[in-house]
N, C-alpha and C positions, 0 to 999 in steps of 0.2 A: 628400400624395394628392391625386391627380389625377379630373379627371370622372368616369371610368371604374373608379376603385377600389370600389365598390359593387358593380360586377360581379365581383367577382373574392371577393367573402365566403366563407369557409372554413365550410363545413358539418362540425359540426350548428351551431345558432346560439341564441341568448337572444336572443328580443323581449321587451318589458320595456312592458308598458299599462297602460294604465287603466281598472282595473275598476268603476269608476264610469258611465265615456262608455258610451254607448249604441251609439255607432260602431265603439268598439272591441268592444265586444261583440260586435259581430253579426262584426264582421272573424275576432277570436277563434273564433267559434263556426262558422266557414266553414274556419278555417285546422285547425280540431281533425279535421275531416273529410275535409280535404285528402291527396291519395295521397302526397303528400312528409311527410306529418306526422313521421316520425321525424329530419325535417332542422332541427326546431326546439324549443325549448323557450319554454314560455308561461309568464312573469313577472307577476302582476298586483303593482303597484307600488303597490296601494292594501290591500293583505294586510296586516291588523297586524302578520304577523312579517318584512313585507318591510322590508330594514333597506339603503337607498341606499351609505349608507358604507362597506359590507361589497365595493361592488362598487368605491370610491372616486371613486363620486357625487356628486351632489347632489338630493335629491329634488325642490323647486323646479324645477331643471332639466329632470326625469324629467317634470315633469308638463305642462312647456311642451312640452314636443316629444318624439316617438318617440326612443326609445331601442334597441339593437340591438349585440350583442354575438358577433364569429363566433370561431369555433376557435382563430385565432390571437390571442385578445383586442385583436381592431382593434376599434374603436365608431365607430359611423355613428349621425348626429342626425339629424331632420327625415325630409325626404324621401328624402337619401342611403340610410335607416334604410329605406324602404319600398322604394327600388332595390335594397339588399342582398337585405332579404326575399322580392322577387318574384323574383329572378335565383337565387338558391338553390334556390324551387320549383320554377326551372324554364321560365321566362319573360324570359330571358336578353335574347332578341333584341329583346321587348319594353320592357325596361328601356336596353337602348341606344340606342333612339328617344329615351330620357327623358332621355341625357346629352349630344343633340347642343347647338350652340350654339344659345341661342333659344329651343329646346324645354326646356332644361333653365332656364334664368333664370324663362320664366313658370310652369312645374312648380313650382320652389322658391317660387316667392313666395304662389303660389295655394295652397300644401304650408301658409305661413306664416298666410297670411290665414284658413286653417280652424283651424289649430292656435290660435289665438289666439279664436276663436270657437266650437270645440269643443261648450262644457259647456248656451252658449246654444241652439245649435243642436239638441244633442240634446235638449234639454226641450222644443224646440220640436215635433220631431219626434215622440217621443212623445207628447206630445199628439194629434200628427193622427194619428199609429198607433191610438192609444184609440180615438179618435170614428170610424175607418174600422172598429174591429171591433163595434161597437156595432149 
C-alpha cells in the first residue's frame, strides 16, 4: 500500500468506531447528517453484539486505533482510516495534502498521540462542556 492508497478507498465503507468515546460520538453524529451518508456504514465496536473476530480483527487493536474497511475488503487503520473516510466523503484534495511527505508524518504522529489519550481527553472535554452548560 502506498501513501496515497487511502484516497482510493472504494465506497461504501464500514467505519468501526468506539461508541463510548465522546469525540467519536460527536464525529458519528456529524457523519449521520453528511450529504454522502449513503457511502458509510457505522459500526459501534462497543455494542454488545459486535464481534471483532467476525471481521478477522482483534478487539483491542480496534480500540487502539480507528479501523475502516472499504467495499474491496481493504483495511485502513489509524490516520489512514480517517484519510479513506474523508476521501470517500468528497474531501479527496484535502486528504491528498495530508499524504505529502512531512505532513503525512506529522499527522500520523498527531493521530497516534491523540488515539492513546482519547479516553482521558474525552472525559476532560465532557466535564468542561458540562461546566459551560450550567
